TIVEXLO-367323 format. One line per field, with one value per residue (C-alpha): residue number from 1; residue in one letter; x, y, z. Coordinates in Angstrom, 3 decimals. Layout:
<atoms>
resi = [NUM,...] .
resn = [A,...] .
u = [X,...] .
v = [Y,...] .
w = [Z,...] .
</atoms>
This chain:
<atoms>
resi = [1,2,3,4,5,6,7,8,9,10,11,12,13,14,15,16,17,18,19,20,21,22,23,24,25,26,27,28,29,30,31,32,33,34,35,36,37,38,39,40,41,42,43,44,45,46,47,48,49,50,51,52,53,54,55,56,57,58,59,60,61,62,63,64,65,66,67,68,69,70,71,72,73,74,75,76,77,78,79,80,81,82,83,84,85,86,87,88,89,90,91,92,93,94,95,96,97,98,99,100,101,102,103,104,105,106,107,108,109,110,111,112,113,114,115,116,117,118,119,120,121,122,123,124,125,126,127,128,129,130,131,132,133,134,135,136,137,138,139,140,141,142,143,144,145,146,147,148,149,150,151,152,153,154,155,156,157,158,159,160,161,162,163,164,165,166,167,168,169,170,171,172,173,174,175,176,177,178,179,180,181,182,183,184,185,186,187,188,189,190,191,192,193,194,195,196,197,198,199,200,201,202,203,204,205,206,207,208,209,210,211,212,213,214,215,216,217,218,219,220,221,222,223,224,225,226,227,228,229,230,231,232,233,234,235,236,237,238,239,240,241,242,243,244,245,246,247,248,249,250,251,252,253,254,255,256,257,258,259,260,261,262,263,264,265,266,267,268,269,270,271,272,273,274,275,276,277,278,279,280,281,282,283,284,285,286,287,288,289,290,291,292,293,294,295,296,297,298,299,300,301,302,303,304,305,306,307,308,309,310,311,312,313,314,315,316,317,318,319,320,321,322,323,324,325,326,327,328,329] .
resn = [M,P,E,A,K,G,N,P,L,D,P,S,A,R,L,V,S,E,A,V,A,E,L,G,W,N,A,D,P,K,D,L,A,E,R,V,R,Q,L,Q,Q,G,L,P,A,E,D,E,F,A,L,L,L,S,W,L,G,K,C,A,L,V,H,R,L,D,Q,L,Q,I,P,P,D,S,K,A,T,W,R,V,P,D,L,L,A,I,F,H,Y,N,G,R,E,I,P,T,L,V,E,V,K,T,S,A,E,R,Q,L,S,W,R,P,D,Y,Y,E,S,M,R,R,Y,A,A,L,L,G,V,P,L,L,L,A,S,N,W,T,K,L,G,F,W,T,L,C,D,T,V,L,F,E,P,A,E,K,N,Y,H,L,A,Y,E,T,A,M,R,H,S,L,M,C,G,L,A,G,D,F,S,Y,V,F,R,P,G,V,G,L,H,F,K,F,Q,K,L,E,K,P,P,P,E,N,Q,N,G,D,T,W,H,L,R,V,Q,E,A,Y,F,T,D,A,T,G,Q,R,L,N,T,L,G,P,G,I,W,W,M,F,L,G,A,E,Q,E,T,E,T,D,D,H,P,G,H,F,D,H,R,F,V,M,V,E,E,S,P,M,Q,A,A,H,R,L,L,P,L,V,T,M,G,L,G,S,D,Q,P,V,P,W,R,R,L,M,E,E,H,S,F,A,I,D,G,A,A,L,A,A,E,A,R,A,A,I,E,R,N,I,V,R,Y,V,F,H,Q,Q,P,A,E,L,P,T,F,L,K] .
u = [101.588,100.680,98.864,94.839,93.073,89.910,87.873,88.645,85.967,82.930,82.758,79.661,80.695,84.038,81.615,79.239,82.342,83.619,80.291,80.018,83.850,82.515,79.180,79.420,77.235,74.814,73.960,70.575,70.027,68.923,72.123,73.736,72.082,72.698,76.469,76.679,74.687,77.099,80.754,79.171,78.646,82.060,83.426,83.106,85.602,88.417,87.229,86.598,90.248,91.689,90.230,91.105,94.667,94.670,92.855,95.159,97.785,100.981,100.273,101.657,99.591,96.904,95.757,93.516,94.350,92.999,91.992,90.910,93.916,94.509,95.108,92.897,94.902,97.623,95.816,97.224,100.489,99.839,97.019,96.965,95.988,93.700,95.701,98.908,99.914,103.334,103.667,106.117,107.885,111.213,111.992,111.453,108.843,107.883,105.769,103.371,100.530,97.257,94.956,91.593,89.120,86.299,85.643,82.409,84.608,87.613,90.132,90.689,91.002,92.746,93.120,96.728,96.164,94.818,97.522,100.485,99.534,99.638,102.504,103.930,102.562,104.156,107.394,107.692,107.692,110.111,107.465,105.498,102.399,100.056,96.671,93.951,91.333,87.691,86.903,83.089,81.986,84.672,84.517,87.942,90.930,94.331,96.692,99.725,102.363,100.618,103.594,101.572,99.716,100.065,98.974,96.831,95.204,93.828,93.960,96.244,94.924,95.124,93.934,92.338,94.576,97.738,96.675,96.192,99.393,100.985,99.112,101.195,98.036,99.765,103.300,102.865,99.369,99.357,96.475,96.411,93.861,92.917,91.308,89.123,89.779,86.461,84.153,85.045,81.269,78.677,76.236,72.809,70.617,67.280,64.804,61.385,58.585,55.343,53.707,51.836,47.681,47.089,45.638,48.781,51.098,53.111,53.982,55.924,56.510,57.740,58.375,62.066,64.621,68.519,69.739,73.216,75.589,79.259,82.070,84.116,87.221,88.007,88.466,84.557,86.194,84.275,85.525,84.724,85.799,86.924,88.499,87.099,89.548,88.473,84.724,84.636,86.693,83.824,80.872,82.529,83.440,80.857,79.370,76.876,73.576,72.350,69.390,68.426,64.819,64.877,61.868,62.438,64.478,66.183,70.063,71.034,74.587,76.874,79.645,82.775,82.417,84.387,86.379,86.460,86.972,89.927,88.817,90.825,90.696,90.128,86.359,85.840,86.045,82.230,81.609,83.962,83.070,79.221,78.450,75.371,72.352,72.764,71.759,72.490,75.386,78.253,79.006,82.739,83.557,82.246,83.575,86.497,86.208,85.345,87.936,87.102,87.233,86.112,89.164,92.448,93.833,97.098,95.366,92.981,96.048,97.925,94.521,94.497,98.057,97.708,94.378,96.465,97.440,93.861,92.698,90.650,92.457,94.262,96.106,97.092,98.547,100.432,100.432,103.716,103.723,104.920,107.537,108.813,108.347,111.384,110.852,110.574,113.900] .
v = [114.506,112.196,109.317,109.990,107.533,105.976,104.091,104.460,106.682,104.473,103.626,105.137,108.418,108.345,107.847,110.763,112.956,111.676,112.757,115.898,116.640,115.975,118.075,120.506,121.102,122.918,120.098,118.352,115.852,113.287,114.279,113.685,110.286,108.950,109.624,107.827,104.681,105.183,105.194,102.165,100.059,101.465,100.548,96.654,95.522,97.858,96.854,93.198,92.714,94.573,92.565,89.315,90.567,90.689,87.311,85.461,86.607,87.562,91.358,93.310,96.150,97.253,100.652,102.571,105.929,108.703,109.763,113.297,114.752,118.767,120.155,118.641,119.066,116.791,114.084,114.264,113.313,111.225,109.376,107.517,103.796,102.258,100.799,100.503,97.016,96.024,92.223,89.533,88.112,85.755,87.414,90.817,93.440,94.129,97.622,97.788,100.005,98.087,99.274,96.992,96.602,94.240,92.780,91.095,90.203,88.044,91.516,94.803,98.287,101.429,104.447,105.414,108.770,106.793,103.693,106.140,108.609,105.960,104.101,107.418,107.562,104.273,105.453,108.863,106.623,103.984,101.166,98.176,99.053,96.123,95.177,93.294,91.551,90.251,88.288,88.315,85.586,83.368,83.833,84.650,87.178,87.634,89.885,90.653,93.192,96.349,95.878,93.025,95.331,95.349,98.245,97.793,99.987,102.538,101.340,99.295,95.743,92.778,89.482,87.173,84.181,86.448,87.807,84.134,82.905,85.562,86.010,86.410,85.678,82.372,83.196,86.936,87.397,83.797,82.286,78.538,75.980,72.616,69.499,67.090,63.265,61.350,60.092,62.476,63.196,64.297,61.567,61.531,58.849,60.238,58.219,58.481,59.299,59.663,61.290,64.576,64.461,64.236,68.408,69.387,67.039,68.216,64.978,62.307,64.106,62.716,64.252,62.846,62.731,62.907,59.718,59.793,62.466,62.028,62.524,59.873,59.960,58.758,55.015,55.747,55.484,57.644,60.805,62.284,65.816,67.273,70.157,74.090,75.023,71.668,71.825,75.444,73.737,71.264,73.600,75.406,73.067,71.334,67.821,65.367,64.709,61.350,59.609,56.162,55.257,52.406,51.072,53.113,55.775,57.727,58.034,61.399,62.475,65.111,63.667,64.598,64.003,61.527,64.557,67.289,70.387,72.560,75.428,78.693,79.343,82.968,82.354,81.321,84.655,85.485,82.267,82.422,85.924,85.991,82.180,80.298,81.356,84.906,86.370,89.700,91.959,91.565,94.306,94.658,97.774,96.590,93.517,95.432,97.603,94.063,91.922,89.026,85.723,82.059,80.775,82.844,82.264,80.875,78.235,77.058,76.289,74.634,72.230,71.784,70.284,68.146,66.920,65.186,62.119,62.156,61.005,63.600,66.256,65.004,68.260,71.604,73.873,76.789,78.382,80.315,82.830,82.208,84.462,86.266,89.912,92.440,93.602,90.087,88.987] .
w = [101.044,103.653,102.200,102.501,105.301,105.311,102.454,99.067,96.684,96.006,92.305,92.156,93.979,90.768,88.192,88.963,89.864,85.998,84.623,86.370,85.263,81.563,81.738,83.969,87.651,85.445,83.006,83.053,85.444,82.796,80.970,83.882,84.924,81.147,81.376,84.776,83.019,80.061,82.207,84.361,81.285,80.172,76.485,76.911,74.377,76.560,79.549,78.833,77.290,80.257,82.674,80.564,80.850,84.584,84.843,82.967,85.314,83.291,83.023,86.166,85.160,82.855,82.435,80.547,78.860,78.808,75.380,75.589,73.408,73.626,71.474,69.100,65.917,68.000,66.969,63.032,64.209,67.698,68.434,71.908,72.059,74.317,77.141,78.726,79.736,81.363,80.989,82.771,80.038,80.815,84.135,82.384,82.612,78.823,78.574,75.725,74.139,73.259,70.715,71.365,68.448,67.700,64.207,62.703,59.504,59.322,57.897,59.661,57.831,59.371,57.477,57.049,59.177,61.940,61.686,61.440,63.857,66.821,65.688,65.862,69.396,70.383,68.876,70.718,73.836,72.710,73.503,71.060,69.595,69.948,68.980,70.347,68.583,69.660,66.529,66.984,64.879,65.623,69.576,70.673,71.014,69.378,70.330,68.184,67.008,64.762,62.137,60.573,58.914,55.457,52.933,50.962,47.915,50.495,53.867,55.696,56.245,58.503,58.350,60.825,59.727,60.097,63.490,64.673,63.673,65.281,68.170,71.655,73.738,74.897,74.869,76.174,78.243,79.524,77.674,76.892,74.808,76.315,74.978,77.212,76.819,75.368,77.947,81.050,82.023,84.620,85.767,87.276,88.317,89.111,90.997,89.104,92.397,90.394,87.523,88.678,87.616,83.874,83.551,84.808,82.697,79.697,77.874,79.581,82.812,86.147,89.865,90.146,92.967,92.331,93.671,92.708,90.874,89.690,87.752,85.430,83.713,80.319,81.412,83.484,86.770,89.076,90.642,93.570,92.498,89.127,91.198,90.889,87.467,85.752,87.020,84.941,82.003,81.850,81.878,78.758,76.708,74.294,75.410,74.599,76.629,76.892,78.576,79.580,80.771,83.131,85.133,88.361,87.033,84.479,83.828,82.223,81.721,79.910,78.310,76.196,72.570,70.335,68.735,71.404,70.046,71.284,73.849,74.628,78.462,78.061,76.713,80.353,81.774,81.542,82.993,85.978,86.684,85.991,86.419,84.298,83.345,83.073,79.694,80.367,79.077,81.216,82.990,82.737,84.328,87.628,87.263,87.000,90.389,91.656,90.788,92.435,90.272,90.890,89.773,88.135,84.791,86.474,88.605,86.024,83.701,86.556,87.143,82.946,83.526,86.118,84.565,82.138,84.481,86.298,82.443,82.270,79.832,76.584,75.479,76.901,74.134,74.534,71.137,69.974,67.601,63.707,64.249,67.714,67.453,67.831,71.012,72.777,71.110] .
</atoms>
């Protein structure tokens, strides 16, 4: 069959088509509209991790699997995971299945039938089954082999500490962590113009004009630019805010603290897709369809390494698992 020509199906039309396929043309319009809204919102954790894998740059293909299984009783034997992901690894293409979970606790607990049916499905296809966990209270992801689950009294358990020690986020997916040098900062010099009328004042209020804006490296040397990647890393890092009041101006600066904490690059994804100032839920499904980033993960990693020589970044870390899983040996 020849390839269809013209523009691809509009994403909105695709969502309507999916909703109609599920509910039927005779469904209540309000139900259809609600289903379209749900599809547009997507399943946030699955969509977020799929986009994260693509952004990091080591994933050749990530594909959400349709989990509508028939016959229904097939789930007793096989259960389909959330994603199919194919990674570039040491010159090979590694196909994997990935189940995506979020947890507000420091441990995951799976029923034996749930765990074993998913493992059987992966064994049937001959591919490893991985678990992507978003540890929400800690604010980052791990990716590890599901063989790490341990049988407990009733269920299979996976502790956060185990997932972290064996995480493949760096070694397989392309993530990295970084630490800024202390003293790296963004500086502003504001000229004092005038105070507003007393009836419009709120405390010590001034009209200001920006006279200077510049970065400094760890030695205090001025920099014309940080580069796009380091700029996003700077925005995502913890800084101290300092202000000095002078007769004619204010000096205001954002400076990296002495013991700057280690930051995981994957935590920058909402920032490079949504920018600063957005307090709305991240529309991961729409961002997947647009697939446009201010900078991708591979370019970010290259800039982080180059910034070591510029006295901006102190360390770049690529965590390796405590033990390499069998499918990567």
